[in-house]
N, C-alpha and C positions, 0 to 999 in steps of 0.2 A: 677213412675209416669215413662209411658214406651208410644211410637208410635203404635197408634192400626189402625191407614190410613194413608193411602196418596192417595191426589188427585193431579195429573198432567195434565193442560190444555193449549195446545202451548207451554210449555216448552222445548226446544233444539227438540229432535226425536219424541216427543209425541205430535203430531199436535192434534188430539181431545182428548174429557177429558176422561180422565183414572182413574181408581178409584182401589188401591191396598189397599184391605181391609185382616184382617184377620193376623195381624202380630202376633207372638209367643212373649208372655214379658219377653222369654229368648234368644234363637238361632234362627236366621233367616238368610239364604242365598239368593243369589243372583246370578244366574249363568245365562251363554247363550252366542251364538258366539261374537266373537269380532266385535265390529260395532252395536251390537244389540240394545244397550244401557241400558245395564245390571250399570257402570257406572252413567251414567243421573240421575240415581234415587237418588245415595250417594249426586249426586250436587245441586239433587232440595231438598233434607234435607238441605244439607250447606245453599243454597240459603233462605231458610226462617231461618234459623238460625240467618240470619244477615250479612254471611262474606263481606266483604270489599276488599278484595285481590282476583279480577277475576280470576287470570292464576291460581287458588287452584281448580276452577270448569272450567280450561282451555277454558276461554273466555278472551278476551280485552277490551268488553266492555257490558253494560247492552242489547245491541239490540242484540248481537251476543246468547243471550238465548232465542232468540222466534225462534219459526221454520223457519226454510229457513231464518233467517234474517227481516221477515214480506214479505219475496216477493211470499210467497204463500197464500194472502189474510189472513193471521192468525196476526195481528196486535198487540196480546197481552199473555203474557206468566205467566201464575200463577200457584200456588201450595199452597196445603193446606194439613199441618199435625196436627192428630185428635189426640190429648193425652189421656190417661186413667189418668184420676185422683184422683184414688176411695181411694189412701194410701196418707190418711193426713200428714205422718209423711214427707212424699219425697215430699210435693208440694211446687211449688214455693210461695217464701214470697208474702201474698197477696191471692191466690187462694187457700186457705183450703177448701174452701166452693163448688168450683164448680169440679166435678166428673169426667167433660170432658173440657178440654180447647182445642180450636182450633187456629190455628195461619194460618194466609194467608199473600202470598206476592204477588204482582202485578207487574208486568214491562209494561209498551206499547212503542213500538217501536216510538223513539221521545220524549217523554215523563218521566215523574219521577216515582219512584219505591212507592209503598205503600204497608203497613201494617194493617192489621184486626186482631184483638183478639178476639174471640167468636163473627164476626159478626161485630164489630164497629172498627172504623176506629185509630189506633193508631201511634202515632211518633217511628222511627227507636229506640233511646232510651230506649223507655220503652218497648219494645219487648227483645232489649239485657240485660236488666236488670232483665226480666223474666228468660232468660238462664243461665243470670249468677247465678241466686242463686240458680241452680242447675247442679252447675259445666258444665254447656255449653255455656264454651266462645269460639263461633266459629273463634276468629280474633287469638287465644292462644290455639288450638284443641290439649288439649291431651287427648282429649277422639276418636279423628280420626287418623288413623295410616293407613300412606301411605308407601309404598315400600322405596321411598326415604325417609323417616324418619328411617326408619331401617339402612339405607346405612349410613345415619348421624350419629347416635350412636355408629354405628363400629369406626367411624373417631374422637371421640371425646377424646379431653385430660381429665387427672385425674382431672380438676378446671370446666371443664363442665360438667361432672359426678356427683361431688359435688353438682352445680346448679341445675342438676336435680331433686337429694337429699330436696333439699331447696324448692326448685316448691313443689314438695309431702309434705312436712312437714308446711308448710304454713309459714315458715321461710321468705321468703324473701317479703313478705308483712311487714314483721317486718325491713327486712333493710332497704324498704322503708321509712316507717317512721322513721328508725334510721337517715338515709339520712335527710330526711326533718329537725326532729330535730337539724341537725348537720348545716342546713343552716339555721336555725333559731338563732343557737350560734353565728354562721359566722356575721349574721346579725347584732346579738347584739354587738359581737365584733367590727363590724364595724361603730356601734351606739357608741361604748365606744370612738373608734379613731377617730369619728367624733366629738365627745363630746370634748376629748382631742384638737383634731385638732382648735374648735373653742374656747376653751381655749386658748390656744398658740397664735393663729392668729388672733381672733378678740376680746376676754374679756379680754385679758391683756396690747395685744395695745392700744386697747381704754383709760384703765383708764392712761396707760403712755401720751397718746396723750391727755386727757383732763389736764394733768397735767401741759403739755408743752402749750397748748393753756393760761391756765391762764398766766403763764410769759410771753407771747408773747402779750397779751391783754395788761400786763403793760409796755411793750417795745414801742408797739403802741402809747402808750399817752404821753410818753417822746418824742417819733420821731417827733410828730405832734407839739409839741412845740418848739422844732428845726429847724423846717420848715418854721416856721412863723417867726424867726426871719433873719434866711439866704435870707427869699423872700424877706424883708424888703432892706436889703443890695444889693442883687442883683437889685433889682428895681431904688434905689438909684443911682448905676453904670451905669448902662441903661441910665438913664436922664442926668449923665455927660457928656458919651458919646457920646450921641447924640446932645446935647448944642455945645458939641466943634467941632464936623462933621460939622455943620453949618454953625460957624465961620470960621472954614477954608477952605470950598469948595467954597469960595466969589473970592478969588485970586486964585484958581488953574483954573477956570472956564475962566478966563481973559486968562491967559495963552496957554488956549487948543484953543483961540478963534484965539489968531495971528499966531498960529501954521498952522491951518487948513488954514487959508489968504493966506501965504506962500508957501504951497502947490500945492494950485489952480494957483496961478501965474505961478510957475516951470511946470506944467501940461501943461499949457496954452500955454508957450512958445515952450516946445518939442514937442506939436501937431502942432504948424507952421512949427517948424525943418525939422519932419517927412512928414509935406504936400509939402516942398520942395525937400525932397529927392522921394516923389511919381512921381512928375514931371521929376526928371532926372531917374526915372525908364521907364517912361514910353516914353523917348527918346531913351535911349539906347535898349528897345524893338523893337521900330519903327527903329533901326539901323539896330537891329539883324534881324530882318522879311526884310531888305533890304539885307541884307549879305546871308538869306537865299531864297533870290527870283531866278527868272530862270535861271539866269547864275550857279548858282550852283546845281539845279537839271536836268540843261543839264549834268556840268560835273559830276554828280552822277551817271547820267542813264547810259553817255557813259563808265563812269570807270564799273557799273556793266553790260553794254554789252560784254565792252573787257574780261573783267574777264570770265563772262559765256562762250566767245568763247576758252577763251584760257582753261577752263575746258571742254571745249568739242574735243579742239586740243588735246589735252592730252590723253584723253578718245581713239579716235580714234588712236594718236599713242601705247598707249599699247594695244588695240585691233590687229594694224597692227602688232606690235613684237610678239604677240601670235600666230596670224595666219603664221609668218615668222616661226616660232618655229614648228608649227604644220607638213608645208609643208616640210621643209627642213628632218625632222624625218620620214615624209613619203615616200621622195626622196631615203632616205638609204635605208630604207624598200625596196622602189621599186626596187633598185638595186641590193640587197639581193637577191629580189624573183625570180628574171630576171637570176642571176647568179646560183640560185638553179635549176631553170627551165631547164636551156642548160646542167646543169650537169647531172641533172635527166635524159633527153631527150639521154647523151650519153651511160649512164646505159643501159637503155633500149634495145636499140643497141645492144651492147654488149649481152645482154641475150638472144635476136632476133638469132645472128647470132650462139650462141650456142647451140640455140633450133632447126634450120634450121639443123646443124650437127646431132643431135638424130633424127629429122626425117626423115631422107635418110637411116639410118639404121632400123627404126622401118620399111618403106616402103618396104625393101630390104625383112626383114623377112616376110611382107607379101605378098609378089610374091613369096616368097620358099612356104609359106604353100598354094597358089593357085594353084601351079603345083601339088605337093604332091594331094590335092584335085582333080583333073583335074585327074592325074595317078588314083588314087583309083575308080574315076569314070569309068573308061575306063575298068579299071579290072574288077569292077562290071558288066558291061554291058558283057564282054567277058563271065565270068562265068555263065551269065542267060541265055546264048546262046548256051554256050557248047565249044565254039572255045576261045582259050588262044588269047589274045589281043597281037598286034604288042608291045611290053614293048618299053618305052622310053628306060628306061634304058638299057637294052638288046640289044636293037636296030635290032633284029631279029623276025620275024615271023612265025607261027608255032602252031598247035593245039594239037598235040599230047603230052601224059604224058612225054616224055623223053624231048621235046622241053620245055615244064614247069618245068621237074625239071632242066634244063640248064638255066634256067632263072632266077629260084630262087636261085642256088648258083651263080651267076652272082648278083644279086640283093644283096644276103649278103655279097658277098667280097667288091660290092660298095660301101654298108651302114655301113662296118666295117672300110672300108677304111676314110670315111667320118666321121664318127665318132671320129675317131682316130685324123683328121684333126684337128674336132672342139674343141677336148679336151686339144689337145695342144695349139692351137690359145686362148684359156678359159684360163688356166693357165699361158698364156706370159702375156696375159691382167691385169691375178689377182697381178703376181708379178709387172708391170709395175704402178697399182693404190698404190699397197705400196711403190712403190718407188718415187711416186709421194708425197706423206704425207714423209717419213723417211726425215730427219734433217731440219723438217720446226716445232722443238719445239718455236724457238723466234717467228717465223710468228704466230704462234697459238697463245701463248698469246698477238701478239699485235691484231690479228681478235677478241680476246676474250674483247680485250679493246675497240675494234671500235664499237663491238655488245651492249656491258653496253653503251657506248658514244651514240647510237642508241637507247637503251632502255632510257635512261636518256633524250635526246634531245624529245622521246615523249610523255614524262613524263610531260618534261616543255611545248611542246606543248598544250598539254589537261590542264593544270593549266594555261596557259596563256589564251586558250578559254573560260574556266570558268570564270576565273577575268573578260575579258570585256563581258560576259554574266549579269555578276552580277552588273557591274557597268553601262551597257546601262539601267537597270531598274532606276537608282538614276539619270538618268540627262535625263532633259525634255528640249528639244529644245523650245518648244513652249513657256513655261514657263521660259525660260530665255529672251526670245525676248519679251516679255508683261513687265518683271521686269526691262529690260532694258528702254522700252517704259516709265514706272511709275519711275522710277528714273529720266528721264528727266522732267517729270511733277514735280515732289516734290522738286526738286531743282530749279528749276523756282519758286516754291511757298515759299521755303525756302528767298530765294535770294527777293523776294517781302515782304515778312513780315520782314525781316532783316532792309528792308530800311527804311519800315514802323515806325519801332521801333526807329530804329536812327533818325528819321526824328523826330517822339513823341519826344524822348528823351531830343534832342536838345532842343525843342520849349519850355522844362520845366525848362532850364536853369543848373546849377550849383547847385544849392541849392541840389538839390537831391541827389547829390553824397558826397559821404564824403571820401578824399582819404587821404593817408597817406602812410609813406614810410616804408614799411613791414618789408624789408631788415633791417635797422635800429633796429626794435624789437627785436632781437635777436633768437636763435635757438629754446628754449621753449615757443616761444610765438603763440598762437593759435588763426587762423583769425578768426574761428567760435564765439571766445569771442565778435566780433562786430556784433550787431546784424543789426544795419544801422537806418536810417531817419527815422522819426516818420511815416512820408505822404507814405513810399514807405510800412511801417509794416500794414498799415491798409487797409479796403476793405469796403468799403460803399455801405451798404447794401440795403440804400434807396435813390436815386440821387437827389429825392427833398429836401434831407433833408443835402445834402453836401455843400453847403454857409452855414448852422448854424452850421456843425460841425467844418469847416474852424475857423468860430469868436470863437465858444467856445476853440476850441484850442490855436487859436493865435499863439505868436511865438515859444509855446513847440512842435507846427507842423513840426519844423527843427532842433529840437533837437534828439542830437544819443543815441540810447540806446546801452548797453554793458553790458557785462555777472555782471559783478561786478567792486566795487569799484577800487580795484585794478589794472584792465584792466584798467579801465579810467585815474589812475594815470600814468602807463606806456604809453599810447597813450599821454598823455600832455608833459612828460617828451621826449618820444625818438621817437616819431610819426612823427614829423616835418611837423606839420597841416599849412598848407596854409591861412588858415582861424581860425578866432575865430568861435569856437563852444561849447553848453552846451552841459555835457553828462550825460545819467540817468542811473545811476546803479542801476541794478535789485536787487541785494543782499540789497539795503541802504533805496531804495526810498520808500515811506510809501503811498502805492497805498491805496487810499477808496474808495467807492460808496456811493449812496445816501440808505438811509435807507429804506426798505420795507415799513414801515409804513408813511412815506414822500413823496415815490413814490404813492402809494394807496390812499395818500390825494390829492395829484397831480392830478391823473386821475382822481379823482371824482368832485373836484372844474374847472375842464377845460372838464369836458365830454368826457375823454379818448383822448382829443389833447394834452396829454404832455407825453412826454418819454423821459426816460434818454439818454442821448446823447451815452452812451458806449453801450447802445443795439443795435445803428444805426450803429456800426462798427465791421467789422469780424477782429481777429487776433490770431496769434498764440496763444497757453497756455503758454507756454516761458515768453512770451514776459508783461502777462496780468497785474501785477504789474506797468509795465510804462503806459499801456491804460487806467489804475484806475488812473493814476497819473494825465493825459491830460485830458482825457474826465469824470473823473466819478462824480466830482462837480457839472457839468451842466445838464439843462434839455434841449428837444429842444420844440417847441410849434407850433401846428397849425397858431396862428393868434398872433396878438397882446395882445387882451384882456386874452386867456392864459395863456399869457407866464407873465403878468402884475398880473393876481392874482394868480400865483405859485409863483413869487418871492415875493409878500409882505404879503403872509399868513403868521400868526405867526407858523402854523404847518407845514409848508415848506422852506420856506424862503431859496430859491437856485437861485444861477445865473439862468436865464430861456435867450433863443437867439428864436427869430422865425425864419420861414423859408428865410425869406428876409433878415435876418441878423441884425435885431434889437436884443439891448440886455437890459434885464432887470434885475438890482443888487439891492438884500435886502440894500443895502447900501444907495440906493436911487437915484443913478446915471444910465442916460438910454443913449444908443449908437445907431446911426442909421443913413440914409441919403444914399447916392448911395455907393456902393464896390469898395473899388480899385482895378485896372485892373486888379491884380493878381488872384481875383475870379477865382473860378472853377478849383483850381487846385486838388482835389480829384478826381474829375471825370476825369479829365484827365492822372492822375494816375489811375484811375480804366481802361481808357482806352487803355492806356501802359501796362496794366498788363494783359487784356485780349490780346493785341497783341501779347507778348511775352508768352501768355499760349498756343495761338495758332504754334506760332514760335517754341516753345520747342515740341508740338505735332507734327509739322511737320518735325523736326529733328531726331527724335525719330524713325517716322516713315520711313526715308531717310536714317536712319542708321541701322532697318529691313533690307529695301530694297538691301540695299548695300551689306548688311552681307550674304542675303537670295543669293545674285547674287556670290558675291563670292562662295558663298558655290557652285555652277551651275557649275559657270566656271572653277572650282577647278574639280569638278565630272568631266566635260567637258573634261579637262586636262588630266586628270588620265586614262580617257575611250581613249583619244587618243593613250596616253603613252601605255596604254591595248593593245591598238589593233596593234600599232609598234613593241610592245617586242613577242607579238602572232607571227608578220609577221616572227621578227627575228627569233623564234624557231621554226617554220615550214620551213624554210630555213636550219636551221642547223640540223632537221629533215632527210631530204634529202638528205643535203651534207653527212651525217653521213651514209646514203643509199649506196649514190655512194662510198663511200670509202670504204664499207664495200665489195661490190662487187666486185671492183679492186684492192680489198688485195691480195698480193702473195698467202698466205693459202689458201684462197676463190679459185682463179683463180686453183688451185694445186687440191683443192679437189673437184672443178668442176670435173676437165678431172678424176682426182681419180673415181669419179660418174660415169662419161659416161665412163669409162674403167670396170667400175665393173657391168652397165648395159650393155655392147658391150659381157662382160665377163658371165654374167647371158645368155644373147641370146644365144651365143654359148655352154654354158653347157649343155642351153635347146634342142639346135639343136642335140646335141652328145647324148643325152641321146634320140631323137626321132630317130638315125640314129640304136643306138644299141639296140631302139625296134626294127625297122626294120629288124635288124639281127635275133634278136629272132625269128619275125616271118616269115623271109624267110627259116630259119634253121625249122622252125616248119612247113612249107609247104613243104619241101623239104621232109622232115620225113615221114609229113602224104603222099608228092605223091610215095616214095618209097615203103611206107606201103601199100598202098591203092592202086597201081599199078594193083592188080586184080581185084579190085571193082571199075568200072567205074561208074558205077550209084552213089554210095555213095562218089567216088569222089568229083564228079560233085556238088554233095550237098554240101559236109564240103566246097570245092571252092567257090561255089555261099554265103555260110554264113561270109566264113572268110571275101570276099572280102565285104559284107554288113557292117561288123564291121569295117573293114579297111574307109570303105567312109565313115561312121558317126564321126569316129575321124578324118579323114583329112577334113570333112566338119566342124565340131565345131572349129577345129584348124583354119580353114582358117578364120571362122565367129571373131573368136576372134582377128587373126593379123589383119581383116577390121576394127572393132574398132578402134585395137588402131592406128592406120594408121590415121584411120577420128578423133579422139582424138588429137593425132599430130599436123592435120592439122589445127583443130579447134584452138589449142591453139597459133600456129604459126600467127593464122590470129590474135587471140585476143592481141599476140606480135607487131604486125604488126599498128593492129588500136591504142593501147595504144601509140605506138611511133609516129603515127601522131598527137594525142591528146598532146604527150608530148611536139612538136617541134613548134604546134601551141600555148602551152599555153609561150612556152621560147618567142616566137614571142611576144605573145600579153604583156608578163613582159618589155621583152625589149620596147615598144612602151607605157605602163605606166612609167618605168623609165625616158623616155624622156620627157615626158606629166608633171610629178612630179617635175624635174629639172629644166621645162621651167616656173610653175607656183612658184616654189620656188624665181625664178628670178625677177619673176614679182611681188613678193609681197615685196622681197627686194628694189626694185624701189616702191614701195607701201610706204615702211614703212620708206623711205631716204627723201618723201615729205612730209611726217606726222610729219618728225622730225623737218625739215625746215619751215613747217607751224607754229608748237608748238614756235620756237624759234620767229617770227616775231610776232605770237599773245603775246608771254610775254614781246616785248620790247612795243607794241605797248599798253598792260595793266598798265605795267609801268608809262609807259608817263601817262595816263589816272590817276593814283592813284596820280603822284606826283601834278597835278592840283588839283586833290580834294583834296588833303591834305593841300595845300596852303589857298584853302577854309575853310575847316574844323580849319586851325591855325586863320583865321581871324573870323570866328565864335567863336572860343573858347577865344580870347581874351575880344572879347566882352563879352561872357559867364561873363568872370572873371569881367571886369570893372559894369556890370550890380549883379553879386553878392556881390561885395563891397558894392556898393550903395544899394541894400535891406539889406544886413547887418544892417548899419550904418541906414536905415529906420525902421527897427525892433527896435534897440538901440531906437533909439527916442520914438518909440510907449510903448518900454516895459517901459524907462525911463515917459515915460507920464502916463502911464499905473500906474508907482509905487507912483507918486506922487500924483496923483488920490487917489490910495489906501492911502497915509498916510494921504490925507487930508479928507477923510470919517474917517478913523480913528479917529484923531484929533477930530472931529464933534464927531463922536460916544461917543468918552470919554467927551467931554465937556458935551454933554445930558446926561451922566453917571454921571460926576461930579453936575449939574445942579438937575437931579432926585435925587442923595442921600443928596445934600441939602435940596432937599425939602422934602424927605424921614426924614431926621433926625430934620426937626422943626416940622413935622405931628407928630414924635415916640416922643419928646418932649410933645407934648400938648396931646397925648394919656395917657404917663405914668400919667402927672399930673391930667386927669381926671379920671383913672381908682386908681389911689392911692391920696387922698385929703391931706393928713400929711405930702407930698412931699410939698407944698409950707409954711406948718409950719416949718418943719426941714432941710431944705435945706441949709440954715447955717451950719448944722452939719456935711454935706458930707465931709469926706474927712480926719478930724479932729482925731488926734490921743486919745484912750481914751474911743474914742465914740464907740456908736454902729457900725455906719458908716465908723469906722477905715481902708479906702482902703488896709493899710500897712501890718496891724496886721491880716485881714484876706482877701488875696485876691479875686478878684471876680472869677477869674479861680478855686480857690481851693473849693469856698463856691457852685457853680454851680458843681462839682465836686461831691460835700459833698449833695449838694440837688438831684443829679439825683440819687446818692447810698441811701438816705433816700427815695426817691420816692420808686424804687426798692422793699426797704427794704417796705415800707409801700402797696406799692399794694400785696407782696408777704403775710403781716400779714393779710390786710383788708382779703384775699379769704380765710385766716386759722383763722381768729380771731373768737372766740364761747362766746357771752356774760353766755350760758345757760351749762355753762362747770362744774359749782356744783351740778347742779339734774341731768345729764347726768351721771356723776361719780356715784352718789348713786344708777340710776336705774342700770348702766352696775355691781355692786359690788353685787346687788340683781340677776342678770342672772349668773351672776360667781355663787353663792352659788344655785340657784337650778341646774347647769348642775350640780355640783360636789354632790349632792342627786342623780337625777337622775343616772349617773354613776354607785354610789355605788350601788344602785338598780338592776340595770343590771349586774353586778358582781354577786351578788345574785341569781338571775335566773339563769346564767350561770352555777354555783356550782351545782344548784339544777338539772338542766336537765343531768347534766355529770352524778351526780350519780344516775338516774333514767336510764339512757342508760347503766350503768354498771351492775344495777340489771337485764335488760331485755337482756345484752348478756349472763348470766349467766342461764336466762331459756330458751334462744334459743340455747347455746351447749346439755341443758338437753331434749329439744325437739329434735333437730336433732340428739342426740346421739338416741333416742327412735325411731322417723324413719330410723334412718339406720339399727338397729336392726330388726324390722319388716319387712320393704323393704329386706333386707340379707336376712331373713327368708323365704319370698315367692317366690324370686327371685331364690332360691337355688331348692324350689320345684317347681316351673313352668319348670326352668331347665330341672329337672331332670325326669318331665314326660312328655317332650319332647324329649328329648332322655335320654333314659333310661341309667343308668350306670354310669350317670355324674351328677357334681354337680358344683357348681358356688357359688361365694359369690363376695362382695363389699369392697374390704380392703384397707385401709386407706394408703397411700402412703409413704414408706420409715417406715411404722409403722409394730408393729409386731402382729397384727391382722391377718396378711395373713398367717403366718404360724399357729395358732391356729386355723385357720379355716381349714387350709388344713390337720391337722390333724384331727380335728372331723369330715369334710367329710371325710377323709379316713375310718374312725370307723365306720361312719353310713355305707359308703360300705360292709363292712366286715361283718354287722350284729350285733353289738355291741351296742344295745339301750335298756338302762334299764327304758323306763319309764315302769309305771305302766298300760298307759289308751292306751295301743297300739295293743290292739284286736281290728282286724276291719274284720269282714266278707272277705273270698274270701282266693287266693293263696298267700304266703309269698312272692315268687319270682317272683309275677307279677310286670308290670314296675311300675303301680302306687302305691305298696308298695315300690318300690326303690323310687320312685320320694319323698313319705312322710318320709320314712327315712331318703334321703338326707334332706328335709326341717327341719327334727327334727334336725339333725346335724348340718346344719345351725343355727338354732337357738341356739343350744345348745356352740358353738361356739361362738354366739356374748354374751350370758349370761358368758361365760367365761374370755370375756374379758373385759377390766376394764371400771369402770361407766362412765367416762368421758371421752372418748376414741377422742383424737386429731385429725379431719378431715378438720382444716383448710387446707393443703395442698393437698386436693383431694383425690379423689377414682379412685384405679385401678380395672378394671374387673379380677377374677381369676377362672380360670376353672380346674378341674380336672376330670381326667378318670380313673375310678376304681383303685380309692384312689390317684393316681398322678397327684400332681399339677403342671402345663402347666407353664412353663416362660413366656412363650410370647404368645397372640391370633394368632399370626400369621402360627402355626402350626397347627388351624384348617380349616378345608376347608371352601368353601363359605356356604356351606348348614347350616353347623355348626356353622357360626358367625352371620347368619341369625336367626336362632334359638336363640343364646344367646342375641341377640338384642331384640328379639322380648319378648323373656323371663323378662328382664330387663324393659320393657315397661310396660307389663302387671304389674309386680310386683309394680312400681311405682304409676300405676292407682288402684291394687288392696289397696292401702292405703286408697286413699279417693274417693270409687268409685262413678263412673258418673250413672244416670238412663241409659243412649244410650250411646252404643260404635258403633264405624263404621270401618272396616278395608277392606282395598281396595289392595286385591291382596298382601297380604302378603306374601303367600306361592309362588309365581312365581318362586320365585327361589329352591323352596323345593322338594324331591322326594316324592311317594306317603305315605310312612311309615310315614316320618316327618310329611305330611299336614294331615293325621288321626289323630297323636297323639296331634297336634293345635288344631282341632276340641272335641278331647276328652278332651283338657286340658282346654278350654273355657268353657265346661258343667259344670265341676268338679268344678273351682274355680270361677265361676263369677256367682254364681246362683242368685244372686239379681239385675243382670242388665240386660239390651235387647243389644243383639248385629248384629249387621247389617251388615253380611259378605260377600264379592262379589270375587267369587272365578270361576275357571275353572275348580277344582280338585273335583273329586270322594271324595277323604278321606276328606277333608274339609265340602261339603256340606252334605254327607253324615249323619254327628252328628247332621246338624240343625235339630229343630222341623218341621220347614215350610220352603217351597225351593220355590222360587220365577222365574220362568224361562221367560227370555225376547227372544225375537223374532223381525225381521223385516222385516215386511210383506208392500209391495206396499208402500216402503218410511217412513214407518211410524212404530215405535218400538209398540210391544203389551207384555203383561205381563202375566202369569197361574200363578196358584197356586196350590201345591201339599203340602201332610204331607210327612215331612220328616220321624220323627221316630214317631210310633201311642201312645209310652208310653214316657214320657218328666221322666227323671232319679229323685229319690226325690232331693228336697234341700237340699245343704250340706250345713255348714256353714264351711269352712274353711279357719278361720282368727286366729287359733292356731295350736300347734305339734298336738293337737285330732284330730281339723279338716281337717289339711291337709289329713293327714292318712283315714280318715273319705271318704273325696274327691275321695284320691286315690283309696280307696275301690270301691267306688262308680263309678268312673271311670272304672275301670276293669270288674267291673259288666254290665255295660253299653255297654262295647265294644264287650261283646260276643255274643252280640245281634247283630251286623253292619258286613256287608261284610268282609270278610280277604283280606286284599292288601298285598301281598308279598313283602317283604323291599328288595329296591334295593341297 
């Protein structure tokens, strides 16, 4: 079976229907430029063969197989393969009667793939079965050889090469079947284990359980008989107990009724005493209100007013003292500044006198320069007119040369005398300057110290100025003034709130205070252990519930909470308490709250009008136990109906208090009516707490203001101090400058500097005179030399006069500038002196003003101190008066507290008596109920057990069934409980059908044992068959190895003449033997009788045939049962020398080697069609031509579709298809590659290999020659 025709329509680059017909049954080549669609033909063939891995056809989904993915109006891709099936021996199974088989596959954009066989629709599985039957499994394509597959073969390990050989031999299917059989054995073994597990876990335990059930059934019968006897004993004892309880409860009932009546009388008496005390409380409260009347308020207001006045006076005194300090410092600084200004003026005057002396010398030099300029100007004019001017120095007139020569001599003599005089005077001044500084070493050291002091004073002055600038930013006078006003306002608010708090606390009385002597408690006492009175520890959340909460708390509202019982004991023992108190230790009190279910029930029956009292008060977490003790067991209700419903409901039964103060007790008591005048204490406490909270906030704010104000005042004081320090530093700096100026060394240095300046001026004058001597001498020489040349002389004189005039003018201008600068400096010093005198006068006036201001502040400070003394005396007088009033109020409070305590004790006693009465009545009701219950129980027992009436005479008698001494009822009940528990357990386990079940379990046990034996027999049979098949597998694998080894050597020697190759077992002797055989074949030692083949003996085909024969000989020389289980390695020889490793081969040689191995495997079980896609990409032309020749000689019975770009490959093809890409669409043209195909040669044996090689050699003679690279 081979492909005759391929029809492509819309597949990849073939947009139109393209029919590719005329395929050769043997060798077809497809070539074309890159991207022209040649590989798409192979993809189309694989597409029809049913490939599932689309990446092998370079697509990610089926839609990409349609031309331009359906974007060019082509929505369907269809490929049809037409097979020639005329050879029935190679036909697929079931298709032997068809000469032609047409297989079509279509894919529509967005749809599914369809298959057609001979025009009829078919499923994909049917198409795959058709191709699998002829060795064309596209999803395991051994017939499809890609370049990547060659690379994989080169990297295979020996075990992987062995796997390829097993695929070729077909033993891989046996391995699959073997693994399937082993899985069956595993399942059988699992079944055996399951049977064993069933026997161990089900059957045997079932047998044991059935036997135990038989024993337990007998035990159940015995327990039932014993239970009946014990039940009669217990019933008899219950009847006796009930009868005795009925008779005894009659006496107890009378006693409890008498106790209840007595308690009621005591409660009435104590209530009357409490009412009398309540009247006394009203009297004392009225007296207290009178004591707290207008007179008390007047005295208190007077004391507050005078206290405020005292505070203000003290503040003014402090402010006056601060002002006095600042002004005294300012006066000191002003005096220092005045002295400093006076000293600075004196120093400037001294510098001015010195500067005037220097300016006189400068003026003299300027006058001399001016005279020189005038003389030079007269000389220049005379030279210009030709007449010698009357020299000022010569004192003569005349215009003759002789006269001028005489003048020149006189001028030179005069200038020489002046130069000598100036030089001597300059030397004398230099000596005088040196004499001024000599012998002043100590004065020099003093000068250096004064200069250092001046620099230090300057640095200090600069640092003080920086400090003033820095502190000026931290002081805000406006903020300080605003804070002073705010402080006064907050102080008034604190006084007002403090008075209100004192007033409210005084109105509440002494019950809210808990006083003890802390000094007597010892050094280890912690005041925090006393938490305070309960009333002061709570805050009422709902003001409308305040009365109810007071009533609910009762006398506990005035109890004191302490940290622990030890702290309470210490207080009672050492605290010197002034009144009787009840303490609540937090570590001992058993606080409890109403359970949530009761609260929910109360809310339900009251329609939300009842809430726990504890939820209406706020408190600290640390006193939670005390709050639960005081408020935890009461409910607060909106009205009487809700309180009554909650108090007497069986699911609630809690003390309920209305917001008006009515109490409903589940014990049956009710309390109500008008409340005592002490009501509203919690609201007043809340008001006091609010006042105290505002007072604390005001005090906190006042403290913050005081703190900020003190910071600002401190900053202001620091700023004033810094300013005073700056003034002092500036004064010190000016004083240092004055001292430096008046220093002996400084004065001497000034004189020395002046002498040096004068010496320098004289030296300059001497130099000028010497220059004049030189000029006059030169003029004289010139006059003498040029006396015969009058015209030339005049010109030279004119030039000299011009030069002299320019020099004199320059000197005069310079001297004029020096004189002007000296005058300016003198003027500046004069102005500075005037300013210094003005500053000294101003500083003196400022010092006088500062002294006057300090004196005034001192007087104000004395007045403020006097005012403070007066206000302190007035405040002390008012405080004494207020203390007297407070003492009287405190005495009244003490009496009131005693009466209140007695009233509370009376009320507590009445409550206790009332509770006693309630308890006695409740016990009486319980006794009466027990009496009736005993009577009912005896009657019920008689009705339930009729035998009681007959056998009651036997109850309790010794020796009978009802002997309570021999068998106690308690022991009987325990025994009954144990028997009942045992019976319950036995009842769940007892089985009356245990015998039948035991028989069935034994039959099941025997069946499982038989099944287990059969399974083990099957297992042994399967293992025996596997052993036989393993031997056959080894034999088949050995045969395949020999055949493939022979073809491998033949193909490789064809592709690469002069070489040989084989598959050698890993670490086995075959490699050496094969190498020897291959070497012998390469040398020409072949003894085969059938080796005569037409053609030259030295041709490559003949060499390939010889190598193949050598490989076959090597295979036959090896052992019949070669051990291949360790794997196979590829060995190569060149000219009889076997290579140690494949790494010695080039890339092309390695590719030829891998291709030879793949083709040798395919040759073992040839497929009808083979597809090669550019397997020659990495090979040169000679190797490519050898591949084509090898395909023609070794695979005569199969059809090859080869894609190649190299002529050496497709030149051997019988038919060549050339693809082109025209206008975005692939086209195909067909040409005949070889006019005559080589005759078919059977290359299946040594003889066939040699014949194939000879045929290939003959065929290659007709092909174009390609030079080997």
